[in-house]
C-alpha positions in Angstrom: 69.6 13.3 76.8 72.5 14.6 75.1 72.4 15.6 71.2 75.4 16.0 70.3 76.9 17.3 67.0 77.6 14.7 64.2 81.5 14.7 63.5 82.6 16.7 60.3 84.6 14.9 57.1 88.3 14.5 58.1 89.2 16.7 55.3 87.5 19.7 56.8 88.8 19.0 60.6 92.3 19.1 59.2 91.5 22.3 57.0 90.4 23.4 60.5 93.6 22.3 62.7 95.1 24.3 60.6 94.1 27.6 62.0 95.8 27.0 65.0 99.0 27.4 62.5 97.8 31.0 61.6 97.0 31.6 65.1 99.7 30.6 66.6 102.0 32.2 64.6 100.8 35.3 66.5 100.6 34.2 70.0 103.8 32.6 70.1 105.4 35.4 69.0 103.7 37.4 71.6 104.3 35.0 74.0 108.0 33.9 73.6 109.3 37.7 72.3 106.9 40.6 73.1 108.1 40.8 77.1 111.5 40.5 75.5 111.0 43.1 72.6 109.9 45.7 75.5 112.7 45.4 77.6 115.8 44.5 75.3 114.6 46.7 72.0 112.3 49.0 73.5 114.8 49.3 76.4 111.9 49.6 79.1 112.3 49.1 82.7 111.7 45.7 83.3 108.8 46.5 85.7 107.5 48.9 83.4 107.4 46.3 80.7 105.5 43.7 83.0 103.3 46.1 83.9 102.6 46.4 79.9 102.0 42.9 79.6 99.8 42.6 82.4 97.6 45.2 81.2 97.5 43.7 77.8 97.3 40.0 79.5 94.4 41.3 81.5 92.6 43.0 78.6 93.2 40.3 76.4 91.0 38.2 78.9 88.1 40.7 79.2 88.2 41.2 75.6 88.3 37.1 75.0 84.9 37.4 77.2 83.1 39.9 75.6 84.0 38.2 72.3 82.1 35.0 73.5 79.1 37.1 74.7 79.2 38.7 71.2 79.5 35.5 69.5 76.5 33.8 71.8 74.0 37.0 71.2 74.8 37.7 67.4 73.5 34.3 66.5 76.0 34.6 63.1 77.8 31.8 62.1 81.4 31.7 63.6 82.9 32.1 60.3 81.8 35.4 60.1 83.7 37.0 62.7 86.8 35.0 61.6 86.3 36.0 57.9 86.0 39.7 58.7 88.9 39.8 61.5 91.2 38.2 59.7 92.8 41.1 58.0 92.5 43.5 60.7 94.4 41.0 63.1 97.4 40.8 60.6 97.6 44.3 60.6 97.0 45.0 64.0 100.0 42.3 65.0 102.7 44.5 62.7 101.7 47.4 64.6 102.6 45.8 67.9 106.2 45.4 66.7 106.5 48.4 65.0 106.7 50.8 68.2 109.8 52.7 68.4 112.3 52.9 71.5 110.7 54.4 74.7 107.8 54.7 73.3 105.5 52.5 75.6 102.0 54.2 75.1 102.6 53.2 71.5 103.4 49.7 72.7 100.4 49.8 75.1 97.6 50.9 72.3 99.2 48.8 69.7 99.1 45.8 71.9 95.7 46.3 73.1 94.2 46.5 69.6 96.1 43.4 68.5 94.8 41.3 71.7 91.0 42.7 71.0 90.9 41.4 67.2 92.6 38.6 68.2 90.1 37.6 70.6 87.2 38.5 68.2 88.5 35.8 65.7 90.4 33.3 68.2 87.1 32.9 70.5 84.6 31.9 67.7 87.1 29.4 66.2 87.8 27.9 69.5 83.9 27.5 70.0 83.4 26.3 66.6 85.3 22.8 68.0 81.9 22.1 69.7 80.2 21.9 65.9 82.6 19.8 64.1 83.1 16.7 66.8 80.7 15.1 68.1 82.4 12.7 70.8 84.9 12.9 73.2 87.6 10.6 71.3 86.8 12.8 68.0 87.4 16.1 70.0 91.0 14.2 70.9 91.8 14.1 67.3 90.4 17.8 66.6 92.5 18.9 69.5 95.3 17.2 68.6 95.4 18.2 64.7 95.2 21.9 66.1 98.0 21.6 68.5 100.4 19.8 66.1 99.7 22.7 63.5 100.4 24.8 66.6 103.6 23.4 67.2 104.8 23.7 63.7 103.9 27.5 63.9 105.6 27.4 67.4 108.8 26.0 66.1 109.0 28.3 62.9 108.5 31.3 65.2 110.9 30.1 68.1 113.7 29.2 65.2 113.4 31.4 62.5 111.5 34.6 64.3 114.7 36.1 65.7 116.7 35.2 62.4 114.0 36.9 60.3 114.3 40.1 62.7 118.3 40.6 61.9 117.7 39.6 58.2 114.7 42.1 57.6 116.0 44.8 59.8 113.6 44.7 62.7 110.9 43.2 64.1 108.0 45.2 62.1 109.2 43.9 59.1 109.9 40.2 60.4 106.2 40.3 61.8 104.7 41.6 58.6 105.9 38.4 57.1 104.4 36.0 59.7 100.8 38.1 59.1 101.2 37.4 55.3 101.0 33.6 56.0 98.1 33.9 58.5 95.7 36.1 57.0 95.1 33.7 53.9 95.1 30.8 56.1 92.2 32.1 58.2 90.0 33.4 55.0 90.5 29.8 53.7 88.8 28.4 57.0 86.4 30.8 56.8 85.3 30.2 53.4 85.9 26.1 53.2 84.8 24.8 56.5 81.3 23.6 57.2 79.5 24.7 60.3 76.8 22.9 61.9 74.6 24.7 64.4 73.4 23.6 67.9 71.2 20.8 68.3 67.7 22.1 68.1 66.5 20.1 71.1 69.1 22.3 73.5 68.2 25.7 74.2 71.2 28.1 74.1 71.3 30.6 77.1 70.0 34.1 76.3 71.9 36.6 78.4 75.0 36.6 80.0 73.8 36.7 83.8 72.0 33.1 83.5 74.6 31.9 81.2 77.5 32.8 83.8 75.0 31.3 86.8 74.8 27.9 84.7 78.9 28.1 84.1 79.4 28.5 87.8 77.0 25.4 89.0 79.0 23.2 86.0 81.3 21.4 88.5 83.5 20.4 85.2 83.6 23.7 83.7 85.0 25.0 87.2 87.6 22.2 87.7 88.9 22.5 84.5 89.1 26.4 84.2 91.2 26.4 87.5 93.3 23.3 86.6 94.0 24.8 82.8 94.7 28.2 84.4 97.0 26.8 86.9 98.8 25.2 84.2 99.2 28.0 81.6 100.8 30.1 84.3 103.1 27.1 85.0 104.4 27.2 81.2 104.2 30.7 81.1 107.0 30.8 83.7 108.7 28.0 81.9 108.8 29.4 78.4 109.5 33.3 79.5 112.1 32.4 81.5 113.9 30.7 78.7 116.2 33.5 77.0 117.0 34.9 80.6 118.4 31.9 81.8 120.2 31.1 78.8 121.5 34.5 78.3 122.7 35.4 81.8 122.7 32.3 83.9 124.2 30.0 81.5 125.7 32.7 79.6 125.2 31.5 76.2 122.8 33.7 74.4 122.4 31.9 71.2 121.2 29.0 72.8 118.1 30.3 74.1 116.0 30.8 70.8 117.7 27.3 69.7 116.1 25.7 73.3 112.8 27.5 72.3 112.7 26.3 68.6 113.3 22.8 70.1 110.7 23.0 73.0 108.2 24.1 70.1 109.7 21.0 67.9 109.3 18.3 71.2 105.3 19.4 71.3 105.1 18.6 67.5 106.6 14.9 68.6 104.4 14.7 72.0 101.0 15.8 70.7 100.2 12.9 68.3 101.1 10.6 71.6 99.2 12.4 74.0 96.1 12.3 71.5 96.6 8.3 71.0 96.6 8.3 74.8 93.7 10.7 75.6 91.5 8.8 72.6 92.3 5.4 74.7 92.3 6.4 78.1 90.6 9.5 78.3 91.8 13.2 78.4 91.5 13.4 82.3 94.1 10.3 82.7 96.2 11.8 79.9 96.4 15.1 81.9 97.0 13.4 85.2 100.2 11.6 83.6 101.4 14.6 82.3 101.1 16.4 85.5 103.0 13.8 87.0 105.6 14.0 84.5 106.0 17.9 85.0 106.2 17.8 88.9 108.6 15.0 88.5 111.2 17.1 86.3 111.9 20.4 88.5 112.7 17.8 91.1 115.0 16.2 89.4 116.6 19.4 87.6 117.4 21.0 91.2 119.5 17.8 92.4 122.1 18.5 89.1 125.0 20.1 91.0 125.7 22.4 88.0 123.6 22.3 84.6 124.9 23.3 81.7 123.5 24.0 78.2 122.6 20.5 77.6 121.2 19.6 80.9 118.8 22.6 80.8 117.7 22.2 77.3 116.8 18.4 77.9 115.1 19.2 80.8 113.0 22.1 78.7 112.3 19.4 76.2 111.1 17.3 78.8 108.5 20.1 80.7 107.3 20.9 77.2 106.4 17.2 76.6 104.2 17.6 79.6 102.7 20.7 78.7 101.7 19.5 75.5 99.5 17.1 77.5 97.9 19.6 79.4 97.0 21.6 75.9 95.9 18.6 74.3 93.7 17.5 77.0 92.2 21.0 78.2 90.9 21.7 74.6 89.8 17.9 74.3 87.8 18.6 77.7 86.3 22.0 77.2 83.8 20.9 74.7 82.7 18.1 77.0 81.9 20.5 79.7 79.9 22.3 77.7 78.0 19.2 76.9 78.1 18.0 80.4 76.3 21.2 81.4 73.8 21.2 78.7 73.3 17.5 79.2 72.6 18.3 82.8 70.4 21.6 82.5 68.7 21.4 79.3 70.7 24.8 78.5 73.7 25.3 76.3 76.1 27.6 77.2 78.8 27.6 74.1 80.9 31.0 73.0 80.5 32.4 76.4 81.9 29.3 78.0 84.8 29.5 75.8 85.0 33.1 76.2 85.0 32.8 80.1 87.5 30.0 79.8 90.0 32.3 78.0 89.8 34.8 80.3 90.7 32.6 83.2 93.7 31.5 81.0 94.8 34.8 79.9 94.5 36.0 83.6 96.6 33.4 84.5 99.3 34.5 81.7 99.0 38.3 82.6 99.9 37.4 86.8 103.1 35.3 85.1 104.2 37.9 82.9 103.5 40.7 86.0 105.5 38.4 88.2 108.6 38.0 86.0 108.8 41.7 85.3 108.1 42.5 89.2 110.6 39.9 90.6 113.6 40.9 88.1 112.8 44.4 89.3 113.0 43.3 92.8 116.4 41.4 92.3 118.4 43.8 90.7 118.2 42.6 87.4 119.3 45.4 84.7 118.9 44.6 80.9 122.0 43.8 79.1 124.4 43.9 82.0 126.2 41.5 84.1 123.6 40.1 86.5 124.0 40.0 90.3 123.8 36.7 92.6 120.7 37.7 93.7 119.0 38.6 90.1 120.4 34.9 88.8 119.1 33.2 91.8 115.5 34.8 91.1 115.9 34.0 87.1 116.2 30.3 87.9 114.3 29.8 90.7 111.4 31.6 88.6 111.8 29.0 86.4 111.8 26.0 88.4 109.9 26.3 91.9 107.0 28.7 90.5 105.5 26.3 88.1 105.9 23.4 90.4 103.6 25.6 92.8 101.2 25.8 90.3 101.7 22.4 89.3 100.3 21.2 92.3 97.5 23.5 92.3 96.4 22.0 88.8 96.8 18.2 90.0 94.2 19.2 93.0 91.9 20.8 90.3 92.0 17.9 87.8 91.6 15.4 90.5 88.5 17.0 91.0 86.7 16.9 87.6 83.8 14.5 87.4 84.4 13.8 83.7 85.8 10.5 82.6 86.6 8.9 79.7 83.0 7.4 79.2 81.0 10.2 81.1 79.2 11.9 78.0 78.2 8.7 76.2 76.3 7.4 79.7 74.9 10.6 79.6 73.5 10.6 76.0 71.8 6.8 76.8 
């Protein structure tokens, strides 16, 4: 018998979903501009910048797992960690973009501090979803709300952040404005959204070792992690290549931020459609459809003889539509995997599952960031200078072939996922 929590009121779901606006103000700035900031503003060598990003992302994954362990063992409400972490997180975000030129130790320490605080607020927030929605359909709705708010933040950051940097005189002042938006929203969520505790009939894994062993035996959780990690790395290779592709391959520097903003807006438009698809056909089916789209697009783009700005932007918009489907499906299926494991073993692994999931995601992102820096360095890339044919080819193919290979791996993993649309409902009867 699978005792699942009742779904919170829609107003609470809406406010909770808005938390992803705050988190994505920070995350999208890091994902879209931190590596670019290191190379083009701090003037760090591409390999060094990629290494700093790799260290930070690896630390991020470890911090995510530690945050999951702490949240599981403390037995405190998730809101407690979010409320106490909101202000320090905002301050650490500003410090990360305040590093002076060439000061890579400052850049590294500030990045590690930010990522640690982000983990100890974001993991409790993510794990909280298991206590707000009790069915897969309602979790699709909650994931859709979170992604819509996240896409709004991504659109804002991608389209406005470069202009804020210019108008406000630097990255530090621009990041301070984002923090002024994010901190109050996280505090409001910690104060106003109700938090239900796990069903009393389900035990909670008391120690790390047994919890990890249960997760390793949870076929649904393992398959989801493999698929989500491959999808995250594919998305990272695509999005982090955008500025370089437009600046150096297409020689249209202003078109890069516009393309990123358009991609974020595409997520905003696509997410409600993926939410409807997941609620009707199931999250796994939605993921398979998104994967098919994402695999077809690079093949079509490669066939174009000389793609210009318009064709490249259209390609990226369609890729982002597919990536939105991945995200919606992953965040719907993760709570389902927790319930699936609890139903089969009688022991619930909740926050640690979210921490382990985030660790796998961040490891994939770290590898993607490092790959970009290392491959650019090996190809002879020099920031701000005309590029050789080798470096231009590296930028192009890293944006196309790399994601395609990763998406094939994601497809194989999601095909092995044992969850279907009505799996949890059948277990509950």
